[in-house]
C-alpha positions in Angstrom: 16.8 -7.3 6.1 14.7 -4.2 6.9 11.3 -4.5 7.2 9.0 -0.9 6.2 5.9 -0.5 7.6 3.0 2.5 6.4 -0.3 2.6 8.0 -3.2 5.2 7.4 -6.2 6.0 8.2 -8.2 8.2 5.3 -11.5 10.2 5.1 -10.2 12.3 1.8 -11.2 10.6 -1.7 -7.1 10.4 -2.8 -3.7 11.6 -0.7 -0.9 10.5 -0.3 -1.2 8.8 2.8 2.5 7.6 4.0 5.7 7.8 3.0 8.9 6.2 4.1 13.2 7.1 3.3 14.8 3.7 1.8 17.6 3.4 4.8 19.8 1.2 2.7 20.9 0.2 -0.8 18.7 -3.1 -1.7 16.0 -5.0 -2.7 12.2 -5.4 -2.1 12.0 -9.1 -1.9 8.5 -9.5 -0.7 5.1 -6.7 0.5 2.0 -7.2 1.8 -0.7 -4.9 1.4 -4.3 -4.7 3.7 -7.0 -2.2 3.1 -10.3 -1.9 5.0 -13.2 0.4 4.3 -15.0 2.1 7.2 -18.5 3.3 7.1 -20.0 2.1 3.7 -23.5 3.1 3.0 -23.4 2.6 -0.9 -23.6 -0.2 -3.0 -20.5 -0.3 -5.4 -18.0 1.8 -2.7 -14.1 1.3 -3.2 -11.1 1.4 -1.7 -7.9 1.2 -3.4 -4.2 1.6 -2.1 -1.3 1.6 -4.0 2.5 1.3 -2.9 5.2 2.9 -5.6 8.2 5.0 -6.3 5.9 8.0 -7.3 4.8 10.8 -5.4 1.5 10.8 -7.2 -1.2 8.1 -7.4 -1.0 6.3 -10.8 -4.4 4.0 -9.5 -6.1 4.9 -12.3 -3.6 5.5 -14.8 -2.5 3.0 -17.9 1.3 1.6 -17.7 3.0 3.7 -14.5 6.1 2.7 -14.5 6.8 3.6 -10.3 4.3 1.4 -9.0 5.3 -1.6 -6.8 1.6 -2.7 -5.6 -1.9 -2.2 -5.6 -5.2 -3.3 -4.6 -8.5 -2.3 -4.7 -11.7 -3.2 -2.8 -15.5 -3.4 -4.0 -18.1 -3.3 -1.4 -21.1 -5.1 -2.2 -23.9 -4.8 0.2 -26.0 -7.8 1.5 -30.0 -7.5 1.5 -30.2 -6.5 4.7 -27.5 -3.6 3.6 -24.6 -5.1 5.6 -21.3 -5.6 4.5 -17.4 -6.5 5.9 -14.7 -5.6 3.0 -11.2 -6.1 4.2 -8.7 -7.2 1.6 -4.9 -8.6 2.3 -2.6 -9.1 -0.5 0.9 -10.7 -0.3 3.3 -11.2 -2.7 7.3 -12.6 -2.4 10.0 -13.8 -4.5 10.5 -10.1 -6.1 13.6 -8.5 -6.9 13.0 -4.9 -6.8 16.2 -2.7 -6.6 16.4 0.5 -4.3 18.7 2.9 -3.1 19.4 4.8 -0.2 17.3 7.5 0.4 14.5 6.8 -2.4 11.2 7.3 -1.2 8.4 5.0 -1.2 4.4 6.4 -0.9 1.3 4.7 0.2 -1.7 6.4 -2.2 -4.9 6.3 -1.0 -8.2 6.7 -3.5 -11.5 5.7 -2.1 -15.1 7.0 -3.1 -16.6 9.9 -1.9 -18.3 9.8 1.6 -16.8 7.0 3.0 -13.6 6.6 5.3 -10.4 3.4 5.3 -7.5 2.2 7.0 -4.7 0.8 5.0 -1.4 -1.0 6.2 1.6 -2.0 4.0 5.1 -3.9 5.0 8.1 -3.8 2.5 10.3 -6.7 3.2 13.8 -5.2 2.0 17.4 -7.3 1.7 20.1 -4.6 3.1 23.0 -4.8 0.2 25.6 -2.5 3.2 25.4 -5.6 5.5 25.0 -9.2 4.7 24.9 -10.3 8.1 21.6 -11.7 9.2 20.2 -8.5 11.9 17.6 -6.7 12.1 17.7 -2.8 10.9 15.7 -0.7 13.2 
């Protein structure tokens, strides 16, 4: 089993924030994504994170065939102008084949003038060695 972590902080409107190369052939069994917009000041500000095989973002594209997962967080301010908007999404029971050397990307998209923190983990069952051990 290999556990890959992607983490990024961003102040730009849309970026390829982080990436990694898969070490061994195998299959993605589960993922989790967390996103937290920072310094939001306007109602309806948003932040989106995508985990993808594609080198550019497909957050706003129909029929994107390389996307593994995505999450959007939209901010709604209360009467006092305060909001904390963080969101986590998890999914297991997957069987997405991956090949050693294949690159996986984290893309970020957000409304102008804001920043965000994002994190994701992918849980990959390695096909090369069926014995239970953690890959480093």
